C-alpha positions as CSV (number, residue, x, y, z in Angstrom):
1,M,203.7,110.8,81.2
2,K,202.7,107.7,79.0
3,N,198.9,106.8,77.7
4,Y,198.9,103.6,78.8
5,K,197.6,100.7,76.4
6,L,195.0,99.5,78.8
7,F,193.4,103.2,78.5
8,I,193.9,103.6,75.1
9,A,192.1,100.0,74.3
10,G,189.0,101.4,76.4
11,I,189.1,101.5,80.5
12,L,185.9,100.4,80.9
13,S,186.6,96.9,79.4
14,C,189.2,96.6,82.0
15,F,186.7,97.5,84.6
16,M,184.4,95.0,83.9
17,I,187.0,92.4,83.6
18,V,188.8,92.7,87.1
19,A,186.0,94.8,89.3
20,G,183.2,92.3,88.9
21,C,181.0,94.2,91.3
22,T,178.4,91.3,91.9
23,K,178.7,91.7,95.7
24,L,178.7,95.0,96.4
25,D,177.7,94.8,99.7
26,E,180.1,92.7,101.1
27,Q,183.0,93.5,103.4
28,V,186.4,92.9,101.3
29,Y,189.5,92.2,102.7
30,D,191.7,90.8,100.4
31,Q,195.2,89.8,101.2
32,V,196.9,89.1,98.0
33,D,201.1,89.0,97.6
34,A,201.9,91.4,95.3
35,A,205.5,89.3,94.9
36,N,203.5,86.1,93.6
37,F,200.2,87.8,92.2
38,L,202.2,90.6,90.3
39,T,204.4,88.9,87.7
40,R,203.8,91.4,84.1
41,R,202.8,94.7,83.5
42,D,199.0,93.6,82.9
43,D,198.7,92.2,86.2
44,V,199.9,95.5,87.5
45,I,197.5,97.7,85.8
46,R,194.5,95.3,86.4
47,D,195.7,95.4,90.0
48,F,195.7,99.3,89.7
49,L,192.1,99.6,88.1
50,R,190.5,97.3,90.4
51,P,188.9,99.9,92.7
52,F,187.8,102.4,89.9
53,E,184.4,100.1,88.9
54,H,183.0,100.3,92.4
55,A,184.2,103.9,92.6
56,Y,181.8,104.6,89.7
57,W,178.8,102.2,91.2
58,S,179.5,103.9,94.6
59,I,178.0,107.2,93.5
60,Q,174.3,105.8,93.8
61,G,174.9,102.1,95.0
62,N,173.0,101.2,98.5
63,D,171.0,104.0,98.3
64,V,173.8,106.6,98.7
65,Y,172.3,109.0,96.1
66,A,168.6,108.1,97.6
67,A,169.5,109.2,101.2
68,G,171.7,112.3,100.0
69,E,169.2,113.7,97.7
70,N,165.7,112.7,99.7
71,A,167.1,114.8,102.7
72,T,167.2,117.8,100.7
73,D,164.8,120.2,99.7
74,E,164.9,119.4,95.8
75,I,164.4,115.9,95.3
76,G,161.6,113.4,96.8
77,T,160.6,109.7,96.5
78,Y,156.8,110.0,96.8
79,N,153.9,107.5,98.1
80,R,152.2,107.6,94.5
81,Q,149.1,105.6,95.3
82,G,150.9,102.8,96.8
83,D,154.1,103.1,94.4
84,W,157.2,103.9,96.5
85,Q,155.8,103.7,100.0
86,D,158.1,100.9,101.0
87,G,157.4,100.9,104.3
88,G,158.0,104.7,104.9
89,Y,161.8,104.5,103.9
90,Y,162.0,107.1,101.7
91,Q,159.5,109.5,103.6
92,R,161.9,109.0,106.8
93,M,164.8,110.3,104.8
94,H,162.7,113.6,103.7
95,Y,161.3,114.0,107.4
96,H,164.8,113.6,108.8
97,T,163.4,110.5,110.9
98,W,165.5,107.9,109.9
99,T,167.0,105.3,112.4
100,P,170.0,102.9,112.5
101,E,167.8,100.2,111.2
102,D,167.4,101.8,107.9
103,G,169.1,99.9,105.3
104,F,171.1,103.0,103.6
105,T,172.8,103.6,107.1
106,N,174.4,100.3,106.9
107,G,174.6,100.2,102.9
108,A,176.6,103.8,102.6
109,W,179.2,102.8,105.1
110,R,179.9,99.3,102.9
111,N,179.9,101.4,99.9
112,F,182.2,103.7,101.1
113,Y,184.7,101.3,102.9
114,Q,184.6,98.7,100.2
115,G,186.2,101.4,98.1
116,I,188.6,102.4,100.7
117,V,189.5,98.5,101.4
118,L,190.0,97.9,97.3
119,S,192.1,101.4,97.2
120,T,194.1,100.6,100.0
121,N,194.8,96.8,99.2
122,S,195.8,98.0,95.4
123,L,197.9,100.7,96.5
124,Q,199.8,98.3,99.0
125,D,200.4,95.7,96.3
126,M,202.0,98.8,94.5
127,E,204.0,99.6,97.3
128,G,205.3,96.5,97.5
129,I,207.0,96.5,94.0
130,T,210.6,96.7,94.8
131,D,211.5,96.2,91.1
132,P,209.2,98.0,88.2
133,A,211.2,97.5,85.5
134,K,210.9,93.8,85.9
135,L,207.2,94.3,85.6
136,N,207.9,96.4,82.2
137,V,206.4,99.3,84.8
138,T,208.4,102.8,85.0
139,V,209.2,104.4,88.5
140,E,207.0,107.3,87.0
141,E,204.3,105.0,86.1
142,L,204.4,103.4,89.4
143,N,204.2,106.6,91.2
144,D,201.2,108.0,89.3
145,F,199.6,104.7,90.1
146,K,200.1,105.1,93.9
147,A,199.2,108.8,93.7
148,E,195.8,107.9,92.1
149,L,195.1,105.2,94.5
150,R,195.7,107.6,97.4
151,T,193.2,110.3,95.4
152,L,190.5,107.6,94.8
153,R,190.5,106.6,98.7
154,A,191.0,110.4,99.7
155,W,187.7,110.5,97.7
156,F,186.0,107.8,99.3
157,Y,187.2,109.2,102.9
158,L,185.9,112.7,102.2
159,R,182.3,111.0,101.4
160,A,182.3,109.0,104.3
161,F,183.3,111.9,106.5
162,D,180.8,114.1,105.3
163,F,178.3,111.1,105.7
164,Y,179.2,109.7,109.5
165,R,181.8,112.4,110.4
166,N,183.2,109.9,113.0
167,I,184.8,107.2,110.9
168,E,187.4,104.7,110.9
169,I,190.7,105.3,109.4
170,V,191.8,102.4,107.5
171,K,195.7,102.4,106.1
172,D,196.6,98.7,106.1
173,V,194.6,95.8,104.8
174,K,197.4,93.2,104.3
175,N,198.1,92.6,107.9
176,T,195.0,93.9,109.7
177,T,192.0,91.8,110.1
178,Q,189.9,93.6,112.9
179,G,188.2,97.0,113.1
180,G,189.7,100.1,114.9
181,E,188.1,102.9,116.6
182,Q,187.0,105.7,114.9
183,A,189.2,108.9,114.5
184,S,188.1,112.2,115.8
185,P,187.1,114.6,112.8
186,Q,190.1,116.6,113.3
187,E,192.3,113.9,112.6
188,T,190.1,112.4,109.5
189,F,190.4,115.9,108.3
190,T,194.1,116.3,108.4
191,Y,194.6,112.9,107.2
192,I,192.4,113.6,104.2
193,E,194.2,116.8,103.5
194,S,197.7,114.8,104.0
195,E,196.9,112.5,101.4
196,L,195.8,114.9,98.7
197,K,198.5,116.9,99.1
198,A,201.0,114.0,99.0
199,A,199.4,112.7,96.0
200,I,199.4,116.0,93.7
201,P,202.9,116.2,92.9
202,F,203.1,112.7,91.3
203,L,199.6,112.9,89.5
204,P,199.4,113.6,85.7
205,T,197.9,116.2,84.1
206,R,194.9,116.1,81.9
207,E,197.1,117.2,78.8
208,Q,199.5,114.4,79.8
209,L,197.0,111.7,79.6
210,G,195.3,112.9,76.2
211,A,191.9,112.4,75.3
212,N,191.7,108.8,76.9
213,G,192.5,109.9,80.1
214,I,188.7,110.0,81.1
215,G,188.5,108.0,84.4
216,R,192.0,109.0,85.3
217,W,192.8,111.1,88.6
218,T,194.4,114.5,87.8
219,K,196.3,117.2,89.6
220,A,193.4,119.2,89.2
221,A,191.0,116.4,90.2
222,A,192.9,116.1,93.7
223,A,193.2,119.9,94.3
224,T,189.3,120.2,93.9
225,L,188.6,117.3,96.2
226,L,191.0,119.8,98.5
227,S,188.7,122.5,97.7
228,R,185.9,120.4,98.8
229,L,187.3,119.9,102.1
230,Y,188.0,123.4,102.7
231,L,185.2,124.8,102.1
232,N,183.2,122.8,104.5
233,A,186.0,122.9,107.1
234,K,183.6,125.0,109.5
235,V,181.3,122.3,109.4
236,Y,184.0,119.7,109.8
237,I,186.4,120.8,112.2
238,G,184.8,123.9,113.5
239,T,187.6,126.0,112.0
240,D,186.8,127.8,108.5
241,R,189.5,127.5,105.9
242,Y,187.8,129.8,103.2
243,S,191.3,131.5,102.3
244,D,193.1,128.2,101.8
245,C,190.0,127.1,99.7
246,E,190.3,130.3,97.4
247,T,194.0,129.6,97.1
248,V,193.2,126.2,95.7
249,C,190.5,127.4,93.4
250,R,192.6,130.4,92.0
251,D,195.4,128.0,91.2
252,I,193.0,125.6,89.3
253,I,191.5,128.2,87.3
254,S,195.0,129.5,86.4
255,G,196.0,126.4,85.4
256,K,198.6,125.3,87.8
257,Y,197.1,121.9,87.8
258,G,196.5,121.5,84.0
259,A,194.3,123.6,81.2
260,Y,190.4,123.6,81.8
261,T,188.0,126.0,80.5
262,L,184.3,126.3,81.0
263,D,181.7,124.5,78.6
264,T,179.9,127.1,76.3
265,R,176.4,124.9,76.6
266,W,175.1,124.1,79.6
267,D,174.5,120.6,78.8
268,A,177.8,119.9,77.3
269,P,179.2,118.6,80.7
270,F,176.6,116.0,81.1
271,D,177.1,114.9,77.4
272,Y,180.8,114.4,77.5
273,T,181.7,110.9,75.3
274,N,184.8,110.5,76.6
275,K,186.6,111.2,73.7
276,T,187.8,114.8,73.7
277,L,190.1,117.1,76.2
278,N,187.6,120.0,75.2
279,S,185.5,119.6,78.4
280,E,185.4,121.2,81.6
281,V,185.0,117.5,83.4
282,I,187.8,117.2,85.6
283,Y,187.0,114.1,86.6
284,G,184.2,111.8,85.2
285,F,183.4,108.2,85.2
286,P,183.6,106.7,81.8
287,G,180.1,105.1,80.7
288,T,179.2,103.3,77.8
289,L,175.7,101.7,77.0
290,A,177.4,98.1,76.4
291,R,179.1,98.0,80.0
292,T,179.2,100.8,82.7
293,H,176.8,103.6,82.7
294,W,175.6,104.0,86.6
295,Q,174.3,107.6,86.6
296,Y,171.5,105.9,84.2
297,D,170.7,103.1,86.8
298,G,167.5,102.8,88.5
299,G,169.5,103.9,91.5
300,M,169.9,107.4,89.9
301,F,168.7,109.4,86.7
302,F,166.9,106.5,85.0
303,W,164.3,106.4,87.5
304,G,164.1,109.9,87.6
305,M,161.4,110.2,85.0
306,T,157.7,108.5,84.6
307,Y,156.5,105.0,83.4
308,D,157.2,105.2,79.4
309,A,158.5,108.4,79.4
310,A,161.8,106.6,78.4
311,T,160.3,104.4,75.8
312,L,157.5,106.5,74.4
313,Y,158.3,110.0,74.7
314,C,162.2,109.7,74.4
315,G,162.1,107.0,71.9
316,F,165.0,105.3,74.4
317,T,164.3,101.4,74.4
318,D,167.4,100.0,75.7
319,L,166.8,99.9,79.5
320,G,163.0,99.1,79.5
321,K,160.4,101.3,81.1
322,S,161.4,103.9,83.7
323,N,160.0,104.1,87.2
324,P,159.2,107.6,89.0
325,R,161.3,106.9,92.0
326,Y,162.8,110.8,92.1
327,A,161.0,113.7,91.2
328,L,161.6,117.8,92.0
329,Q,159.8,118.9,95.2
330,P,156.8,121.0,94.4
331,G,156.9,124.8,94.6
332,R,153.1,124.9,94.3
333,D,150.0,123.5,96.3
334,V,147.5,121.9,94.5
335,D,145.5,125.2,93.9
336,S,148.9,126.2,91.9
337,V,149.8,128.9,94.3
338,E,153.4,129.2,95.2
339,Y,154.5,128.1,98.7
340,T,155.6,131.1,101.1
341,H,158.9,129.2,102.2
342,V,162.3,130.3,100.8
343,L,163.9,127.0,100.7
344,G,163.1,124.3,98.0
345,K,160.8,125.0,95.2
346,P,163.5,124.1,92.9
347,F,161.5,124.7,89.7
348,V,160.2,128.0,91.0
349,K,163.7,129.0,91.5
350,F,164.8,128.0,88.1
351,Q,161.5,130.1,86.7
352,K,163.0,133.2,88.7
353,Y,165.1,134.0,85.5
354,P,162.6,132.8,82.7
355,D,165.0,133.0,80.0
356,D,166.8,130.3,81.3
357,L,167.7,127.6,78.4
358,R,167.3,125.0,80.8
359,L,163.5,125.3,81.3
360,K,162.7,123.9,78.2
361,K,160.8,120.7,78.2
362,Y,163.2,118.0,77.5
363,K,163.4,116.9,73.9
364,N,165.5,115.1,71.7
365,L,166.4,117.0,68.6
366,G,168.5,114.2,66.8
367,D,171.9,113.8,65.9
368,S,172.6,113.3,69.3
369,K,171.2,116.7,70.7
370,R,168.7,117.8,72.9
371,E,167.4,120.8,74.5
372,G,165.8,121.5,78.0
373,M,166.4,119.8,81.3
374,F,163.0,119.0,82.8
375,L,159.9,116.7,81.9
376,Y,156.4,118.3,82.3
377,G,153.3,119.1,81.3
378,Y,151.9,116.1,78.7
379,L,154.4,113.8,77.0
380,P,153.2,113.4,73.4
381,Y,154.4,110.5,71.4
382,T,153.2,108.9,67.9
383,A,151.6,105.7,68.3
384,T,150.7,103.2,65.8
385,V,146.7,101.8,65.8
386,N,146.3,99.2,63.0
387,G,149.1,100.1,61.2
388,T,147.9,104.0,61.4
389,P,149.9,106.7,63.2
390,K,148.1,108.4,65.9
391,A,149.0,111.2,68.1
392,D,149.1,109.9,71.9
393,T,150.5,111.2,75.3
394,V,152.0,108.9,77.9
395,R,149.9,107.7,80.5
396,G,150.5,106.1,84.1
397,N,149.8,103.0,85.4
398,K,147.0,103.8,87.9
399,G,144.4,104.5,85.2
400,P,144.2,105.0,81.2
401,Y,144.4,109.0,81.7
402,A,146.9,111.2,80.0
403,L,149.6,112.4,82.4
404,F,149.9,115.9,83.0
405,I,153.2,116.6,84.8
406,R,153.1,119.4,87.2
407,D,155.2,121.3,90.0
408,Q,152.5,120.0,92.4
409,V,152.1,116.9,94.7
410,G,148.5,115.6,95.0
411,F,145.6,113.2,93.7
412,F,144.8,115.2,90.3
413,L,144.2,111.8,88.7
414,D,142.9,112.5,85.3
415,A,141.9,116.3,86.4
416,K,142.8,118.9,82.9
417,P,145.4,121.2,83.5
418,G,144.0,124.5,85.3
419,T,141.1,122.4,86.9
420,R,140.9,122.9,90.8
421,I,140.4,119.6,92.5
422,A,138.6,119.2,95.8
423,D,141.3,116.9,97.3
424,K,143.8,119.8,98.7
425,E,146.2,117.3,100.5
426,S,150.0,117.5,99.4
427,N,152.3,115.5,101.3
428,M,154.8,112.9,100.9
429,N,152.2,110.0,101.3
430,H,149.6,111.5,98.8
431,A,151.1,111.6,95.6
432,D,149.8,110.8,92.4
433,H,151.8,110.2,88.9
434,N,151.2,113.5,87.6
435,S,152.9,114.9,90.7
436,G,156.2,116.5,90.4
437,I,158.5,117.5,87.6
438,F,161.3,115.3,86.4
439,L,164.8,116.2,86.2
440,V,166.7,114.8,83.0
441,K,170.1,116.1,83.3
442,Y,171.8,113.4,81.5
443,P,170.5,112.7,77.8
444,F,168.2,109.8,77.2
445,Y,168.6,110.2,73.1
446,P,166.5,107.5,71.0
447,T,167.7,103.9,70.8
448,P,169.0,104.3,66.8
449,D,171.4,107.2,68.4
450,P,175.0,105.7,68.3
451,N,175.4,107.9,71.1
452,R,172.9,107.0,73.9
453,V,174.3,106.6,77.0
454,T,177.8,107.2,76.3
455,S,177.7,110.4,78.6
456,A,180.7,110.2,81.4
457,Y,179.5,111.0,85.0
458,A,180.7,114.1,85.7
459,E,181.9,114.0,89.4
460,I,184.1,116.9,89.4
461,R,183.6,119.9,86.7
462,L,185.3,123.1,86.6
463,S,182.0,125.0,87.4
464,E,182.2,123.7,90.5
465,V,185.7,125.6,91.2
466,Y,184.2,128.8,90.1
467,Y,181.0,128.4,92.3
468,T,183.3,128.0,95.4
469,L,185.5,130.8,94.7
470,A,182.4,132.5,94.2
471,E,181.3,131.9,97.7
472,C,184.5,132.4,99.4
473,R,184.3,136.1,97.7
474,Y,181.0,136.5,99.1
475,R,182.0,135.4,102.2
476,S,184.6,138.0,102.6
477,G,182.0,140.6,101.6
478,D,183.1,140.7,97.6
479,K,179.7,140.5,96.2
480,A,181.1,142.1,92.9
481,G,183.8,139.4,92.7
482,A,181.3,136.5,93.7
483,A,178.9,137.9,90.9
484,G,181.8,137.8,88.4
485,Y,182.4,134.1,88.8
486,L,179.2,133.3,89.0
487,N,178.2,134.9,85.8
488,Q,181.3,133.2,83.9
489,V,179.1,130.1,84.3
490,R,175.8,131.5,84.6
491,Q,176.0,133.3,81.1
492,R,175.6,129.8,79.1
493,N,172.1,129.6,80.5
494,Y,170.4,132.4,79.0
495,P,170.4,134.0,75.7
496,A,172.8,136.9,74.4
497,G,172.5,139.9,76.6
498,S,170.0,138.5,79.0
499,P,168.8,140.5,82.0
500,S,169.2,137.5,84.2
501,L,172.9,137.6,84.7
502,Y,174.0,139.1,88.1
503,T,174.7,142.8,88.0
504,P,178.6,143.7,88.3
505,G,178.4,145.2,91.6
506,G,176.5,141.8,92.8
507,E,173.8,143.6,94.4
508,Q,171.3,140.5,93.9
509,L,173.3,138.3,96.0
510,T,172.2,137.4,99.5
511,D,172.7,134.0,101.4
512,Q,169.6,132.5,100.1
513,E,170.4,133.7,96.6
514,M,173.8,132.3,96.7
515,L,172.2,128.8,98.0
516,D,169.5,128.9,95.5
517,E,172.2,129.4,92.8
518,W,174.2,126.4,93.9
519,G,170.9,124.3,94.0
520,R,170.2,125.5,90.2
521,E,173.8,124.6,88.6
522,F,174.4,121.1,90.6
523,I,170.6,120.3,90.8
524,G,170.2,116.5,91.2
525,E,174.4,116.2,91.6
526,N,174.2,114.9,95.0
527,R,175.7,117.9,97.2
528,R,172.4,119.7,98.3
529,R,172.8,118.4,101.6
530,T,176.4,119.2,102.1
531,D,175.6,123.1,100.6
532,L,172.4,123.1,103.2
533,I,174.4,122.1,106.1
534,R,177.1,124.7,105.4
535,W,174.7,127.4,105.0
536,G,173.0,126.8,108.5
537,V,169.4,125.7,106.9
538,F,169.5,121.9,106.7
539,N,168.1,121.3,110.3
540,K,166.8,125.0,110.9
541,G,164.9,125.5,107.5
542,T,161.7,124.6,106.5
543,W,160.6,123.5,103.0
544,W,157.6,121.5,101.5
545,D,156.3,119.2,103.8
546,K,159.2,119.4,105.9
547,K,159.5,121.4,109.6
548,P,162.7,122.1,111.3
549,D,164.3,119.5,113.3
550,A,164.3,119.3,117.0
551,D,168.2,119.9,116.9
552,N,171.3,119.2,114.5
553,H,171.9,115.6,115.2
554,T,170.7,114.7,111.9
555,E,173.5,116.6,110.1
556,I,174.9,113.3,110.0
557,F,173.6,109.8,109.7
558,P,173.8,106.9,112.0
559,L,175.9,104.2,111.5
560,G,173.6,101.2,111.0
561,R,173.1,98.3,113.7
562,D,174.6,95.7,111.2
563,I,177.9,98.0,111.0
564,L,178.2,98.2,114.7
565,S,177.6,94.6,115.5
566,L,180.5,94.0,113.1
567,N,183.0,96.3,115.1
568,S,182.4,96.6,118.6
569,K,184.9,99.4,118.8
570,L,182.5,101.9,116.7
571,K,180.5,103.9,118.8
572,Q,177.1,105.3,117.5
573,N,177.1,109.0,116.3
574,P,175.4,111.7,118.9
575,G,171.6,111.9,119.1
576,Y,170.9,108.1,118.0
577,N,170.1,105.0,119.9
């Protein structure tokens, strides 16, 4: 398998040239005649790459990230004294009271289906090439391109399937301009499964691609998508496929689809600079400050910190000020008493194991290194006043007082830590800028650092395979096996010899602990909603400011009104008017 010049030169530059995601809410039904359009090798590669930049944008675009995370028990977008009230938009996400009029219900469909259409268009172009040698493309390369596009399209389908369940399968965009009917969940499940199985034999391994292969779909990446499908099969089609899931995971770990090893530092998967094979990242979208870096956008992690935290506390000024759109849901009331519900309380769940290295306050250490994964407490920095350095701390936009970020939601204003406030109200519509601890999963190195905003977005990492296999073992009654797989990942989160590792027999493992551990390892990675649904608590559970739903229809989102009006063959999901 060759390393294509395109990727050696830098995959991102081509993303920017050919993708041009400037109207990402547009329905795209391109009809390009491959015989006329594809006249040389560069044309083929550009056509192949076209869907990939949209794919990267799609991890957060059109509020896919916001809806996925805010619907769960780990992250919230609070009304902070009028900031982020937004007509109750985010509150409806939290309370599961969304309607087909909410923008994300249209936007997510467009997000996924633009990716499906772009992938299908490029795939059909590849399938139309009858003499690849004439275009200076080998048969092996062409088969690779087709397999990667099928895998990319399957990734879009899997996400749409999880989001809406009753979706349309689009296989042809060259000769079809009318939308079709929705497939049954079983038909969609079978289709995604067959597409991934068909693609895997023709996909490359990471070793074949080399260090510049970041952003390329590989055998292991496609196999992990298959494991995601199988892990959630009971939810999707009413039949569990845990045995098949376990088989796929064991094959990935054993190296059947390429050699991967777990990173030895907890932060390494989120600080992968696209230049080495020594990473557990199985599939990542490459990022650079000068080009594309969607996880560092306001739709995702950059707006997961308070005003001035990026510029003053982190020293990162390239993207300007941040905005506290996302914060952890609180584990304690305004009097600092832990809530009694078992779900949610993400920071408390981390504190259950107090020697967890991730619990340190986020801090840049210099030389492209950091420690800690959360912003809390005071955020100090050195100000310059009349040419003289002066110690100061980050403040909000609602008053001159210093912010003290805490695992609580309420109106603390200028109250000092430990002070009991008279106002006991704590809910989605009653928060200030001290409320809610912030997650910093990807580093924000200071502006002089050459590696700032160079991390790839880790869409698939080997830890997921270990946790998936652990869940399969747990569900089969093998707690010891589950604990062993979890500990292989968890050991990097604690000092050597830590008592926080699970015992060899896995006695600590319960349904709740399994769900909590999924939450700790994958917090903020937009899989929490899927995990809560699989464990049967998304609708039935109680967490901060969230009571159980009346029924389970909110396990899938409604199709937006605009989507339904464009295709009269589509039917609204059950439970929505």
